[in-house]
C-alpha positions in Angstrom: -113.4 74.8 83.8 -111.3 71.6 83.8 -108.1 71.0 85.7 -105.4 69.0 83.9 -102.5 67.3 85.7 -99.4 67.2 83.4 -96.3 65.2 84.1 -93.1 66.4 82.5 -94.5 69.9 82.4 -91.1 71.5 81.9 -90.4 69.3 79.0 -90.6 70.4 75.3 -94.1 69.0 74.6 -95.3 69.6 78.2 -94.3 73.3 78.0 -96.2 73.9 74.7 -99.2 71.9 75.8 -99.5 73.8 79.1 -99.5 77.1 77.2 -102.2 76.0 74.8 -104.4 74.6 77.6 -104.0 78.0 79.5 -105.1 79.7 76.2 -108.2 77.6 76.2 -109.1 78.4 79.8 -108.0 75.2 81.6 -106.3 75.1 85.0 -102.9 73.3 84.7 -101.1 71.6 87.5 -97.6 70.3 86.4 -94.9 68.2 87.8 -91.3 67.9 86.7 -88.1 66.7 88.4 -85.9 69.0 86.3 -83.4 66.2 85.8 -80.1 66.7 84.0 -80.8 64.4 81.0 -80.3 67.7 79.1 -79.7 71.3 80.0 -81.8 72.1 83.1 -81.7 75.8 82.4 -83.7 75.3 79.3 -86.4 73.5 81.3 -86.5 76.2 83.9 -86.6 78.9 81.2 -89.7 77.2 79.8 -91.4 77.5 83.1 -90.4 81.1 83.3 -92.0 81.6 79.9 -95.2 80.0 81.1 -95.3 82.3 84.1 -95.4 85.2 81.6 -98.7 83.9 80.2 -101.8 86.1 80.6 -103.4 83.2 82.5 -100.3 82.3 84.5 -102.4 82.4 87.7 -104.0 79.2 86.5 -100.7 77.3 86.3 -98.9 75.5 89.1 -95.6 73.7 88.8 -94.4 71.2 91.4 -90.8 70.1 91.5 -91.1 66.4 92.1 -90.6 62.9 90.7 -93.3 60.5 89.4 -91.4 57.7 91.1 -92.2 59.4 94.5 -95.7 58.1 95.3 -96.0 60.3 98.4 -95.7 63.4 96.3 -98.3 62.1 93.8 -100.7 61.3 96.7 -100.2 64.8 98.1 -100.9 66.4 94.7 -104.1 64.2 94.4 -105.2 65.5 97.9 -104.4 69.1 97.1 -105.7 69.3 93.5 -108.9 67.8 92.3 -107.9 67.3 88.6 -110.2 66.0 86.0 -107.7 64.5 83.6 -104.1 63.4 83.5 -101.7 64.1 80.7 -98.7 61.8 81.2 -95.7 63.0 79.3 -92.8 62.4 81.7 -90.3 59.9 80.4 -86.7 59.3 79.4 -86.6 59.7 75.7 -84.1 58.8 73.0 -83.2 55.5 71.4 -79.4 55.6 71.7 -79.3 56.8 75.3 -81.7 53.9 76.3 -79.1 51.4 75.2 -76.5 53.0 77.4 -78.6 53.6 80.5 -81.3 50.9 80.5 -82.1 50.9 84.2 -83.3 54.5 84.3 -85.6 53.9 81.3 -87.2 50.9 83.0 -87.7 52.8 86.2 -89.0 56.1 84.9 -90.9 54.9 81.8 -92.1 51.7 83.4 -92.6 52.2 87.1 -93.4 55.9 86.6 -96.2 55.1 84.2 -97.5 52.5 86.5 -97.6 55.1 89.4 -99.5 57.4 87.2 -102.1 54.8 86.2 -102.5 53.9 89.9 -103.1 57.6 90.6 -105.7 57.7 87.8 -107.3 54.6 89.2 -107.7 56.0 92.7 -108.7 59.5 91.7 -111.2 58.2 89.2 -110.1 60.7 86.5 -112.3 61.3 83.5 -109.5 60.9 81.0 -105.9 59.6 81.0 -103.8 60.6 78.0 -100.2 59.4 77.7 -97.2 59.7 75.3 -96.2 56.7 73.4 -93.8 56.8 70.4 -93.3 56.0 66.8 -90.4 54.0 67.9 -92.8 51.1 68.8 -93.0 50.3 65.1 -89.3 49.2 65.0 -87.9 48.4 61.7 -91.2 47.8 60.0 -91.2 47.2 56.3 -94.7 48.7 56.0 -95.1 52.4 55.4 -96.9 54.5 56.4 -97.2 52.9 59.8 -100.7 52.2 61.0 -102.0 51.6 64.5 -103.0 48.1 63.5 -99.4 47.2 62.5 -97.5 44.6 64.5 -95.4 46.3 67.2 -94.1 43.4 69.3 -90.5 43.5 67.9 -88.9 46.7 69.2 -85.3 47.3 68.3 -84.4 49.6 71.2 -85.1 49.6 74.9 -86.8 52.9 74.6 -89.3 51.5 72.1 -89.8 48.5 74.4 -90.7 50.7 77.4 -93.2 52.6 75.3 -94.9 49.5 74.0 -95.0 48.2 77.6 -96.7 51.4 78.6 -99.4 50.7 76.0 -99.9 47.2 77.4 -100.0 48.3 81.0 -102.4 51.2 80.1 -104.8 48.7 78.4 -104.7 46.5 81.4 -105.8 49.4 83.6 -108.6 50.4 81.3 -109.8 46.8 81.0 -109.6 46.2 84.8 -110.8 49.5 86.2 -112.6 51.2 83.3 -110.3 54.2 83.0 -110.7 56.1 79.7 -107.3 56.0 78.2 -105.7 57.4 75.0 -102.1 56.7 73.9 -100.4 59.0 71.4 -97.6 57.8 69.2 -95.6 60.9 68.5 -93.5 61.1 65.3 -90.2 63.1 65.5 -91.5 66.3 67.2 -89.5 69.5 66.6 -89.9 73.2 67.0 -89.0 76.2 69.2 -87.9 75.3 72.8 -87.0 71.8 71.5 -84.7 69.4 73.2 -81.0 70.0 72.6 -80.3 66.3 72.0 -82.7 66.2 68.9 -81.3 66.4 65.4 -82.6 69.9 64.7 -80.8 71.4 67.7 -77.7 69.3 67.2 -77.4 70.3 63.5 -78.1 74.0 64.2 -75.6 74.1 67.0 -72.9 72.4 64.9 -73.5 74.8 62.0 -73.3 77.9 64.3 -70.0 76.7 65.7 -68.6 75.6 62.4 -68.5 72.0 63.2 -69.6 69.1 61.0 -73.0 67.6 61.5 -73.3 63.9 62.1 -75.4 62.3 59.3 -76.2 58.7 60.1 -76.8 55.9 57.6 -74.7 58.0 55.2 -77.7 60.3 54.8 -80.1 57.6 53.6 -82.7 58.5 56.3 -86.2 59.8 56.3 -88.5 60.9 59.1 -92.0 62.0 59.6 -91.0 65.4 61.1 -93.9 66.8 63.1 -94.1 70.5 64.2 -94.9 71.0 67.8 -98.1 73.0 67.2 -99.6 70.1 65.2 -98.7 67.7 68.0 -100.3 70.0 70.7 -103.5 70.2 68.6 -103.7 66.4 68.7 -103.0 66.3 72.4 -105.7 68.8 73.3 -108.2 67.0 71.0 -107.4 63.8 72.9 -107.9 65.5 76.3 -111.2 67.0 75.1 -112.6 63.7 73.8 -112.1 60.7 76.1 -112.1 57.2 74.6 -112.5 53.8 76.2 -109.0 52.8 75.1 -107.4 54.0 71.8 -104.0 54.5 70.4 -103.4 57.2 67.7 -100.5 58.2 65.5 -99.7 61.9 65.7 -97.4 62.9 62.8 -97.3 65.2 59.8 -98.3 62.3 57.6 -95.4 62.6 55.2 -91.9 61.1 55.4 -89.2 63.7 54.6 -85.7 62.8 53.5 -83.0 63.8 56.0 -81.2 65.8 53.2 -84.3 67.9 52.7 -84.5 68.6 56.4 -80.8 69.6 56.5 -81.3 71.8 53.4 -84.2 73.6 55.2 -81.9 74.3 58.1 -79.1 75.6 55.8 -81.6 77.9 54.0 -83.0 79.3 57.3 -79.5 79.9 58.6 -78.1 81.1 55.2 -75.1 78.9 55.9 -73.9 75.5 54.5 -73.3 72.5 56.8 -70.3 70.3 56.6 -71.5 66.7 56.7 -69.8 63.8 58.5 -71.4 60.7 57.0 -71.7 57.8 59.5 -73.2 54.3 59.6 -76.5 53.6 61.1 -76.3 53.6 64.9 -77.6 50.7 67.0 -81.4 50.9 67.7 -82.2 53.4 65.0 -84.4 53.0 61.9 -83.9 54.3 58.4 -87.4 55.7 58.0 -90.6 56.7 59.8 -93.9 57.6 58.3 -97.3 58.0 60.0 -100.7 57.0 58.8 -102.7 59.7 60.5 -106.1 58.8 59.1 -107.4 57.4 62.4 -106.5 60.5 64.3 -108.1 62.7 61.6 -111.3 60.7 61.8 -111.6 60.2 65.5 -109.9 63.3 67.0 -110.3 65.8 64.2 -106.5 66.0 64.1 -104.9 67.9 61.3 -101.2 68.7 60.6 -100.5 71.9 58.7 -96.8 72.7 59.1 -94.3 71.3 56.6 -90.5 71.4 57.5 -90.0 74.4 55.1 -92.2 76.4 57.5 -91.4 74.8 60.8 -87.6 74.7 60.6 -87.3 78.5 60.1 -89.5 79.1 63.1 -87.1 77.0 65.2 -84.0 78.8 63.8 -85.6 82.2 64.7 -86.2 81.0 68.2 -82.8 79.4 68.5 -81.0 82.7 67.6 -83.1 84.8 69.9 -82.9 82.4 72.9 -79.2 81.5 72.8 -78.2 85.1 72.0 -80.1 86.3 75.1 -78.4 83.7 77.2 -75.0 85.1 76.3 -75.9 88.6 77.4 
């Protein structure tokens, strides 16, 4: 039975991945600092949900920061983990332009700390979260791992590309098996409240207009959380020397279709406030997932017409229960 150390375990992706690993019989040790980048109650409720799991006795959560090397060293002493899944990061394109320092600290130094931990504990596998944002405003779709990614248009994207470079250096210098995963617009139940799906749903519920950027001329490779988790688990189970993979649905969906899926699931029309493209954003994302399919056995099965209603169902149940 393998033991996995997960950073950002109370986060959206960390929460779902922890549950899936427990399902598969793994021991999970998680760390999260429960910062207030968004609603901390949601993060703590995710952990409460994990503790209801049938294998909750195999899950440990530590409240701490990946910038604190003493805590990391203590965890390494106390838990002999076999692999590291590094998900902790400050996310979001727009917020990174307003708060650059925290992105450089957490995404940069935090990742370096985790690679140092991997180096000294000699882990069998190091898997980390990158982002589709590294592709910037590419004119080539769908985006392939071999595309040029040295022209980021947001600081968040720059930190993620820097993570890939630093990780390669650690593989090349110390022989650590490392896999980077470029996530494409992940959504689903327990999702972050600052993501479009949550923002749109919340606005519709409260009879407020939704903010539609680039006057609606946007498209995204919206990827349901279960598909992302399948790819993460596959990467953990199959170490590579050093590889980077796209994890997406494999199809770019117009923003209007995404909004329509929300309206249908809620049986309520949205009022749209059309706005120009914000700084650091891109009009389209689209993933070529053929490499992940071939080398990880990755498969995406959930279109937005199926995934969005699942989120709406969770949203209604979760936020209704919080009001009681």
